[in-house]
N, C-alpha and C positions, 0 to 999 in steps of 0.2 A: 514487520507485516506489510506485504505487497499484495497487489491485486488490482483489478480493474475499479474505475470510479464507481462509487454507489455500492460496492460489494460489503462494505461495513468495517473497513480497516480502523477508523477512528473509533466507532463504538466498541467493537471487539477489543481493540488495543487497549482502550481505557480500562474495560473490564479485566482483561488479562493482567495489566500492570498492577491494578488493585489487588487481585487474587494472589499475585506473586510477591507483593510488597515492593514493587519497582515504581519508577517514575515513568509517566507516559510522555512522549514527545511526537507531535505531528510536524513533519518536515514542512508541509505547506503553511501551517500556522506560525512556525518559527520564521520563515521567509516573509510572510505578511507583516509579523510584528517588527521585524528588522528593518523592512523597506518602507513600512507605512503605506504600503499599496496592497490591494487585493491581488490574488493571481490573475483574475481576468484583467486588472489594470496592467499589470506587468506584461502579460501577453500582448494587449493591444498597443501599448506604448512601446515597448522594448522588442517584442517578438519572442517566439518560442525559445530560440537559440540562447538568448540572454537568460531566459528563466531557468533552462536546463543547466547553464553554467552555475547559476545561483544554488539550484538544487544540489548539484554535485559538491559544491564547497560546503554546503550546510550539512549534508549527509556525513562528509568526512569529519567535520568539526564535532558533530553531535556523538559519532561513534568513538570519540577519544575517551568518553566516559563509559562506565559499566553500569549494570543494575537498572536498565530501562528498557522499555518497550517502545520502539519507534514505529510510526506509520508513514510510509512513503506516498508520494502521489503516484497515480496509476501508471504514469509513463517513465518514472524515475529509473526503472530497471531495464528499459530499453537501451540504455547507455551501457555497453558491456562493461565498462570500467566501474560504473556504480554496482552492477550486478555482482561482479567479482568481488568487489570491496565488501558489499554486505555478506556474501556467503563466506568469506574468509574471516570475517570479523563479528559474526553473530549467528544466531539460530534463524534462519529465513522461513516465514510461515506465509504461504499464499493463500488467500481466501478466494474462493471461486464460486460463480453462481451462473445459472443459465442465462442465455441472452434475454429471455422473457422476464426472468425476475429482475435483472439489471435495467431492462427498459422500464419496467413498472416503477422502480425507484428513481429513475433519471428523467422520465418524460416531462416532467413539470419543472425541472431546474433550468434556470437561465443563468447560472453563474459557472458554468463549465465550458471554458474555451475550447476544448477539444470537441465539443459538441456543436459549436456554431457552424451550422451547415443548413443547407436547403432541405435535407433529409437526414435529420438526426438519428432516426432509427438505423438507416443503412450505415451511418457513421459508427454507431455503436457496433454493429456487425462486423464492419471492416476492421476497426481497431482491435476488437476481440480476436479476430482471426490472426492478426499480426502479434498481439501481446500474449495470448494465452499459452503458446508453446514456450515463451520465456518464463512465464509465472510457474508453469508446471516443472521447471527446473529447481525450483526451491527445495530446501530440506524437507518440508512438509507442505501438502496441499489438502485444504479443507473445503468441502463444499458447504455452503452455507443455505442452500435453497430449503425452505421450510423448516429451518432451525431458528431458535431464539439466539440472541447473542450469548446467554449463559450456556446454552448447549454447545455452541461453537467453542467457547472458552474451555469447557469440560473436555471437549475432544482435543484441543490443543495441548492442554496440560497433560492428558493421557499419553498423547504422543511423545511428548517431551520426557515424561517419566520412563517410558519404555526404552527410549533411545539412551538416557542416562544409565539405566539398568544395564542396557547391552554394552554400552562403553565400558563399564566397570567390569564386565566379564573378561574383555580382552586382555 
């Protein structure tokens, strides 16, 4: 699961894993558990570069196993090596939402280091502009606006089933 912060990767990822009988792993949660620090603390103490290095190592280690749904942080796939690794080693689903939907979900958050800014709404707009073209290179892109997490999971499962059917025809 990839996509912008607040798009629902963790919520949808947990449901998807449950429905598929897989294990769910949130990359940010693994990093927090292993370091004993929140993502915000890592950013403020060590900087974004250090966090991205931890993220890269964690993604590679997690993908050594199969039978899981993983949710990456919103910026993880901005590292071309991460994006390629994910695309080559799994089925990448990008969740997408309108800027307005994302802002509604994020405007009261104070634990998102990428939004620490004098104008967080503008920061959302700028980051989306940069990140969305990368997200849209995923195997599947699912819009979440106005949909329940269950509806999003239904759509993902339907897409995967169609792809598996098509793969077996070849």
